[in-house]
C-alpha positions as a printed NumPy array, in Angstrom:
array([[ 29.662,   7.912, -17.543],
       [ 26.472,   7.906, -19.493],
       [ 22.926,   8.456, -18.026],
       [ 22.577,   5.6  , -14.944],
       [ 19.699,   2.557, -16.12 ],
       [ 16.885,   1.583, -13.783],
       [ 19.71 ,  -1.712, -13.527],
       [ 22.407,   0.619, -12.603],
       [ 20.147,   2.154,  -9.998],
       [ 19.371,  -0.86 ,  -8.346],
       [ 22.923,  -2.09 ,  -8.024],
       [ 23.724,   1.035,  -6.238],
       [ 20.986,   0.54 ,  -3.776],
       [ 22.084,  -2.9  ,  -3.142],
       [ 25.741,  -1.644,  -2.613],
       [ 24.552,   0.477,   0.276],
       [ 22.05 ,  -1.991,   1.379],
       [ 24.889,  -3.822,   2.601],
       [ 26.852,  -1.563,   4.31 ],
       [ 24.963,   0.512,   6.313],
       [ 26.359,   2.391,   9.6  ],
       [ 24.975,   4.791,  12.327],
       [ 25.25 ,   8.092,  12.719],
       [ 27.815,  10.38 ,  12.571],
       [ 29.869,   6.898,  11.573],
       [ 28.702,   6.329,   7.859],
       [ 32.808,   6.142,   6.43 ],
       [ 32.017,   3.186,   4.244],
       [ 28.291,   5.27 ,   2.851],
       [ 30.292,   8.415,   2.304],
       [ 33.391,   6.822,   0.407],
       [ 31.051,   4.588,  -1.972],
       [ 29.004,   7.949,  -2.184],
       [ 32.117,  10.029,  -3.397],
       [ 33.088,   7.116,  -5.577],
       [ 29.841,   7.619,  -7.496],
       [ 29.694,  10.844,  -7.307],
       [ 33.179,  11.48 ,  -9.147],
       [ 32.409,   8.961, -11.734],
       [ 29.635,  10.99 , -13.189],
       [ 30.818,  14.203, -15.858],
       [ 32.42 ,  16.851, -13.772],
       [ 31.714,  19.806, -16.012],
       [ 29.074,  21.531, -14.057],
       [ 29.838,  19.269, -10.88 ],
       [ 31.556,  20.933,  -7.466],
       [ 32.101,  18.787,  -4.788],
       [ 32.141,  19.407,  -1.07 ],
       [ 33.281,  17.481,   1.986],
       [ 32.545,  19.84 ,   4.889],
       [ 35.046,  19.362,   7.566],
       [ 32.451,  20.795,  10.163],
       [ 30.507,  17.36 ,   9.317],
       [ 32.899,  14.996,   7.725],
       [ 30.754,  12.448,   6.446],
       [ 28.621,  14.613,   4.852],
       [ 28.646,  15.367,   1.286],
       [ 27.679,  18.706,  -0.77 ],
       [ 27.663,  18.852,  -4.536],
       [ 26.798,  21.88 ,  -6.684],
       [ 25.304,  21.674,  -9.984],
       [ 26.037,  25.024, -11.825],
       [ 23.186,  26.28 , -13.802],
       [ 23.361,  27.61 , -17.131],
       [ 21.496,  30.929, -15.827],
       [ 20.425,  30.535, -12.344],
       [ 18.03 ,  32.625, -10.651],
       [ 18.048,  30.291,  -7.554],
       [ 19.331,  27.533,  -5.451],
       [ 17.117,  24.926,  -5.315],
       [ 18.716,  22.318,  -2.551],
       [ 17.921,  18.318,  -2.573],
       [ 18.177,  16.906,   0.514],
       [ 18.673,  12.609,   0.917],
       [ 19.394,  10.898,   4.506],
       [ 22.33 ,   8.478,   4.663],
       [ 22.506,   6.396,   7.918],
       [ 21.302,   3.273,   9.053],
       [ 19.086,   1.821,  12.493],
       [ 21.041,  -0.388,  15.189],
       [ 18.513,  -3.236,  13.621],
       [ 19.306,  -6.706,  13.   ],
       [ 18.439,  -7.773,   9.64 ],
       [ 16.032, -10.246,   8.89 ],
       [ 15.064,  -9.824,   5.277],
       [ 16.744, -13.101,   4.599],
       [ 17.879, -11.378,   0.99 ],
       [ 20.896, -12.32 ,  -1.092],
       [ 22.761,  -8.61 ,  -0.31 ],
       [ 21.635,  -8.338,   3.644],
       [ 23.416,  -5.967,   5.411],
       [ 26.971,  -7.231,   6.262],
       [ 27.526,  -5.2  ,   9.374],
       [ 26.222,  -7.107,  11.898],
       [ 23.362,  -5.516,  14.06 ],
       [ 23.151,  -2.757,  11.702],
       [ 20.121,  -2.092,   8.721],
       [ 18.839,   0.155,   6.296],
       [ 15.647,  -0.882,   8.266],
       [ 14.069,   3.169,   7.213],
       [ 15.099,   2.435,   3.38 ],
       [ 17.855,   5.447,   3.309],
       [ 19.68 ,   3.277,   0.903],
       [ 16.35 ,   4.096,  -1.788],
       [ 16.61 ,   7.657,  -1.067],
       [ 20.353,   7.604,  -1.954],
       [ 20.082,   5.835,  -4.926],
       [ 17.442,   8.427,  -6.003],
       [ 19.62 ,  11.282,  -5.199],
       [ 22.283,   9.7  ,  -7.133],
       [ 20.079,   9.068,  -9.986],
       [ 19.042,  12.849,  -9.947],
       [ 22.787,  14.064,  -9.493],
       [ 23.743,  11.762, -12.352],
       [ 20.719,  13.125, -14.817],
       [ 21.47 ,  16.872, -14.069],
       [ 25.427,  15.959, -14.626],
       [ 24.617,  15.172, -18.278],
       [ 21.738,  17.842, -18.502],
       [ 22.971,  21.188, -17.297],
       [ 19.576,  22.663, -15.423],
       [ 18.503,  26.12 , -15.581],
       [ 19.303,  26.975, -11.866],
       [ 22.098,  25.455,  -9.715],
       [ 21.229,  22.596,  -7.556],
       [ 22.425,  21.82 ,  -4.583],
       [ 22.536,  18.142,  -3.58 ],
       [ 23.259,  17.354,   0.185],
       [ 23.659,  13.925,   1.299],
       [ 23.016,  14.541,   5.405],
       [ 24.558,  11.866,   7.931],
       [ 23.1  ,  11.583,  11.056],
       [ 19.413,  11.861,  10.585],
       [ 18.218,   8.972,  12.721],
       [ 19.805,  10.407,  15.828],
       [ 22.242,  12.943,  16.592],
       [ 20.377,  15.723,  14.61 ],
       [ 22.332,  15.673,  11.571],
       [ 19.898,  18.298,   9.633],
       [ 20.721,  20.36 ,  12.506],
       [ 24.268,  20.421,  13.019],
       [ 24.412,  20.973,   9.9  ],
       [ 22.999,  24.263,  10.085],
       [ 24.114,  25.432,  13.175],
       [ 28.249,  24.512,  11.621],
       [ 27.526,  26.729,   8.872],
       [ 27.705,  24.371,   6.174],
       [ 24.818,  26.18 ,   4.174],
       [ 26.844,  29.835,   3.232],
       [ 27.398,  31.574,   0.53 ],
       [ 27.352,  29.453,  -2.702],
       [ 26.156,  26.496,  -0.453],
       [ 22.355,  27.852,   0.235],
       [ 19.75 ,  26.65 ,  -1.255],
       [ 16.781,  29.214,  -1.532],
       [ 14.657,  26.448,  -1.084],
       [ 14.822,  22.57 ,  -0.24 ],
       [ 13.182,  18.977,  -1.074],
       [ 13.465,  15.894,   0.116],
       [ 11.777,  12.648,   0.213],
       [ 10.703,  10.004,   2.253],
       [  9.992,   6.387,   1.358],
       [  6.349,   4.759,   2.367],
       [  5.955,   1.176,   2.476],
       [  2.165,   1.824,   2.79 ],
       [  2.073,   3.502,  -0.637],
       [  2.415,   1.685,  -4.311],
       [  5.778,   1.303,  -5.649],
       [  6.596,   4.883,  -7.107],
       [  3.645,   6.668,  -6.165],
       [  4.266,  10.184,  -4.706],
       [  2.33 ,  11.398,  -1.636],
       [  2.178,  14.444,  -0.195],
       [  0.054,  17.331,   1.58 ],
       [ -0.348,  20.758,   2.55 ],
       [  0.861,  21.895,   6.351],
       [  2.595,  19.444,   8.386],
       [  3.492,  16.009,   6.808],
       [  5.373,  14.201,  10.014],
       [  4.761,  15.545,  13.649],
       [  8.095,  17.045,  15.7  ],
       [  8.887,  15.482,  18.668],
       [ 10.358,  16.103,  21.942],
       [ 11.889,  13.753,  24.001],
       [ 11.296,  13.273,  27.82 ],
       [ 12.915,  13.023,  30.676],
       [ 11.601,  12.98 ,  34.128],
       [ 13.049,  12.267,  37.903],
       [ 11.183,  12.668,  40.83 ],
       [ 13.901,  12.94 ,  44.328],
       [ 12.325,  12.204,  47.462],
       [ 13.771,   9.997,  50.766],
       [ 13.954,   5.969,  50.449],
       [ 13.185,   4.306,  53.701],
       [ 11.334,   0.91 ,  55.383],
       [  8.304,   0.067,  54.32 ],
       [  6.793,  -0.174,  57.729],
       [  7.848,   3.289,  58.104],
       [  6.64 ,   5.735,  55.186],
       [  5.92 ,   8.564,  57.486],
       [  9.791,   8.425,  57.996],
       [ 10.439,   8.413,  54.01 ],
       [  9.215,  10.386,  50.876],
       [  7.331,   7.767,  48.222],
       [  8.778,   8.699,  45.015],
       [  6.459,   6.018,  43.494],
       [  3.416,   7.465,  45.094],
       [  4.048,  10.557,  43.009],
       [  4.878,   8.79 ,  39.852],
       [  1.416,   7.195,  39.785],
       [ -0.063,  10.741,  40.542],
       [  2.608,  12.252,  37.993],
       [  1.619,   9.871,  35.492],
       [ -2.685,   9.86 ,  35.414],
       [ -2.229,  13.954,  35.421],
       [  0.191,  13.986,  32.067],
       [ -2.515,  12.22 ,  30.571],
       [ -4.608,  14.992,  30.943],
       [ -2.937,  17.702,  28.98 ],
       [ -3.678,  15.971,  25.308],
       [ -7.499,  15.419,  26.272],
       [ -7.554,  19.113,  28.491],
       [ -4.946,  21.471,  27.2  ],
       [ -4.861,  20.556,  23.636],
       [ -7.52 ,  21.472,  20.921],
       [ -9.803,  18.14 ,  19.994],
       [ -9.686,  18.899,  15.902],
       [ -5.524,  18.86 ,  16.135],
       [ -3.4  ,  16.069,  16.888],
       [ -0.802,  15.843,  20.052],
       [  0.598,  12.474,  21.229],
       [  2.735,  12.253,  24.85 ],
       [  3.825,   8.715,  25.281],
       [  5.215,   7.461,  28.435],
       [  7.059,   4.586,  27.363],
       [  9.364,   3.833,  30.475],
       [  9.19 ,   3.721,  34.128],
       [ 11.943,   2.404,  36.521],
       [ 11.709,   2.982,  40.425],
       [ 12.498,   0.876,  43.661],
       [ 14.817,  -1.752,  44.18 ],
       [ 13.038,  -4.059,  46.271],
       [  9.54 ,  -4.861,  47.956],
       [  9.917,  -3.647,  51.096],
       [ 11.553,  -0.315,  50.502],
       [ 10.414,   2.955,  49.597],
       [ 11.538,   4.638,  46.601],
       [ 13.736,   7.361,  46.877],
       [ 13.956,   7.706,  43.366],
       [ 11.928,   7.092,  40.193],
       [ 12.424,   8.168,  36.55 ],
       [  9.802,   8.601,  33.751],
       [ 10.917,   8.556,  30.261],
       [  8.691,   9.213,  27.151],
       [  8.136,  11.304,  24.406],
       [  6.19 ,  13.518,  22.735],
       [  4.385,  14.091,  19.391],
       [  2.949,  17.186,  17.89 ],
       [  1.716,  18.441,  14.283],
       [  3.239,  21.901,  14.79 ],
       [  6.238,  23.824,  16.955],
       [  3.485,  26.045,  18.388],
       [  1.547,  23.034,  19.858],
       [  5.013,  21.063,  21.185],
       [  6.006,  23.973,  23.187],
       [  2.535,  24.514,  24.537],
       [  2.436,  20.46 ,  25.576],
       [  5.827,  21.25 ,  26.798],
       [  4.886,  24.426,  28.958],
       [  1.656,  22.518,  30.497],
       [  4.399,  19.427,  31.313],
       [  6.098,  21.449,  33.409],
       [  3.535,  23.166,  34.972],
       [  2.526,  19.44 ,  36.038],
       [  5.639,  18.634,  37.448],
       [  6.247,  21.395,  39.318],
       [  2.553,  20.876,  40.772],
       [  3.616,  17.298,  41.884],
       [  6.718,  18.794,  43.22 ],
       [  4.784,  20.899,  45.488],
       [  2.326,  18.443,  46.414],
       [  4.77 ,  15.99 ,  47.318],
       [  7.333,  18.031,  48.717],
       [ 10.084,  16.739,  46.696],
       [ 12.343,  17.346,  43.356],
       [ 10.869,  17.445,  40.015],
       [ 13.45 ,  17.806,  37.583],
       [ 12.162,  17.996,  34.225],
       [ 14.684,  17.652,  30.533],
       [ 13.142,  18.066,  26.863],
       [ 15.049,  17.198,  24.386],
       [ 13.918,  18.042,  20.744],
       [ 16.671,  16.208,  19.36 ],
       [ 16.37 ,  18.329,  15.941],
       [ 13.1  ,  17.033,  15.421],
       [ 10.707,  19.765,  14.256],
       [  7.762,  18.772,  12.719],
       [  8.154,  18.658,   9.023],
       [  6.076,  21.777,   7.39 ],
       [  5.527,  22.244,   4.104],
       [  5.979,  26.029,   2.467],
       [  2.427,  26.512,   0.941],
       [  3.146,  27.838,  -2.222],
       [  5.635,  25.608,  -2.859],
       [  3.782,  22.44 ,  -2.11 ],
       [  0.687,  23.892,  -3.895],
       [  3.356,  24.06 ,  -6.652],
       [  4.54 ,  20.172,  -6.014],
       [  1.042,  19.075,  -6.027],
       [ -0.381,  21.04 ,  -8.983],
       [  2.647,  19.11 , -11.032],
       [  2.485,  15.772,  -9.85 ],
       [ -1.329,  15.839,  -9.91 ],
       [ -0.822,  16.608, -14.011],
       [  1.69 ,  13.912, -14.604],
       [ -0.085,  10.562, -16.457],
       [  2.65 ,   8.647, -15.365],
       [  2.69 ,   9.249, -11.379],
       [  0.477,   8.343,  -9.557],
       [  0.091,  10.823,  -7.239],
       [ -1.97 ,  10.284,  -3.572],
       [ -2.991,  13.091,  -0.96 ],
       [ -1.599,  11.611,   2.307],
       [ -2.517,  12.571,   5.824],
       [  0.062,  13.688,   8.245],
       [  2.392,  11.041,   9.901],
       [  3.093,  11.236,  13.628],
       [  6.568,   9.832,  13.189],
       [ 10.03 ,  12.103,  13.366],
       [ 11.637,  13.244,  10.871],
       [ 14.825,  15.129,  11.156],
       [ 14.225,  17.521,   7.808],
       [ 11.665,  19.613,   9.911],
       [ 14.741,  21.374,  11.129],
       [ 15.625,  22.507,   7.894],
       [ 12.331,  23.749,   6.662],
       [ 11.838,  25.359,   9.381],
       [ 15.134,  27.497,   8.152],
       [ 14.69 ,  27.507,   4.409],
       [ 10.957,  26.713,   2.86 ],
       [ 10.511,  23.788,   1.126],
       [  8.683,  20.588,   0.531],
       [  9.226,  16.432,   1.547],
       [  6.957,  14.403,   0.258],
       [  6.784,  10.729,   0.361],
       [  7.636,   7.79 ,  -2.294],
       [  5.785,   4.729,  -2.473],
       [  7.738,   1.336,  -1.764],
       [  4.698,  -1.063,  -1.595],
       [  5.922,  -3.88 ,   1.233],
       [  3.976,  -5.29 ,   4.49 ],
       [  6.637,  -4.521,   6.424],
       [  6.78 ,  -1.121,   8.728],
       [  9.75 ,   1.291,   8.397],
       [ 12.223,   0.402,  11.422],
       [ 11.332,  -3.288,  10.851],
       [ 14.309,  -5.935,  10.216],
       [ 11.927,  -7.615,   7.417],
       [ 11.582,  -4.067,   5.405],
       [ 11.906,  -5.01 ,   1.773],
       [ 11.034,  -1.581,  -0.41 ],
       [ 10.456,  -2.096,  -4.23 ],
       [ 13.012,  -1.401,  -6.478],
       [ 11.31 ,  -0.415,  -9.243],
       [  9.897,   2.559,  -6.956],
       [ 13.775,   3.733,  -7.369],
       [ 13.567,   4.634, -11.155],
       [ 10.047,   5.651, -10.896],
       [ 11.037,   8.594,  -7.89 ],
       [ 13.851,   9.49 ,  -9.793],
       [ 11.541,  10.073, -13.191],
       [  8.968,  12.212, -10.898],
       [ 11.266,  14.001,  -9.041],
       [ 13.514,  15.189, -12.095],
       [ 10.461,  15.99 , -13.964],
       [  9.163,  18.243, -11.184],
       [ 12.557,  20.339, -10.699],
       [ 12.993,  20.677, -14.588],
       [  9.68 ,  22.294, -14.337],
       [ 10.189,  24.636, -10.706],
       [ 13.442,  25.639, -12.742],
       [ 11.173,  26.882, -15.801],
       [  8.588,  28.83 , -13.531]])
C-alpha cells in the first residue's frame, strides 16, 4: 500500500463509525484495525496483540537511529448511546455509538502509522490502540498488566481528543492540566427504619442524608483555593419506600472533579471527614466508597508541552489555540502520570457536544490532524 489519501481516511473512519463497541468488547474494531495495519508496508513494523488485554494493539515502528521511543495513543471504544445523526453510515450496533469521536481518533492514528510505515522515522514510534477508555480504565489496566515493558516502553507519550467547539483541524493545548481527574462517589447511610408516627424508635437516614448533602457543599467553597477549580456533584439520591415509613437506608451517588491529583485527594479526605462527622452526629453508619476509576487528571509535561506549542504556533497551516482546562475526564491521565507526555485537542467543528447522540465531526479534521501531528513528530525526532 502507498500513502492513504484523504478519501481513504474518510472511508476508514466511516467504517469504524458503523461498528462501535463498548469497553473491552472491541472485537470487530480490533480485527478491522489489524486488517488495515497489516495492509501497510511491514518493513519497519512489529505488531503485538497483548494477551493480557486482547482487544489492544501495539505497533512498533523501528527507527533509523533511535535515541528514544515516542508513544502515540488512540482509544478505540464507544459509548452506550443510541445514534440519532441520520447519517448513511450510522452505527449498525443498536444502542452503541462513537459519540465521543474515537472513530476520528483511530483514523488519525492510522494515518500517522501509514505515513511512518512508508517513511522510516528517526526514532522508534510506538502506537497504542487502547481499549476501554470510556469505562474499565483501559490505560491503567495496560500499565498494571505490564504491557509497556522492554522495547514496548515509551519514553514519552502523546494523544489527542477531538473537540467540537474548535474549527475543523485546529490544534488546542495548554500548559498544565488539560482534563480534570475524577473520583466516583458512593455513600451509604445505615440507620434504623420504623413507623413515621414513632420517630423516637427509629434512626432516620433521610434527615442525616439531607444534613450530609448540605455539608458536602461546603468542601469546595471552604476547603479549596478559590483560584483553583474543583467540583463535587451529587447526581443521585435514593431513600425510603413509602411516605409513612422512616427510611433505615439511604444512598448518595456523585462525582468529584479536580485539576490535579493532589487536589482530588484533598477533596477525598475532606469528604471522609464530613461523612465521619455525620455518622457521629446521627449515631449511624456512613460508609464512603471512592472509586477513582483510572481517571487521573491529564497533566501535560511542562517541557514537552512547551515544545509542542512552540512548534504548532510556528506552522502557517496550523490553527493553534491555547485552551482552558476542561472538567471532563480522560483515561490518558493515568498514563501521563507514568510517562511524560502531552494530550491536545483536535477541532472537529460541530454544534453537538461530546457524548451526544447527534455528534457529527467534520471529516476535514482528519487529514489536517494527520498533517499537523506528523509534522510535530518529525520535529520532535530531530530535536
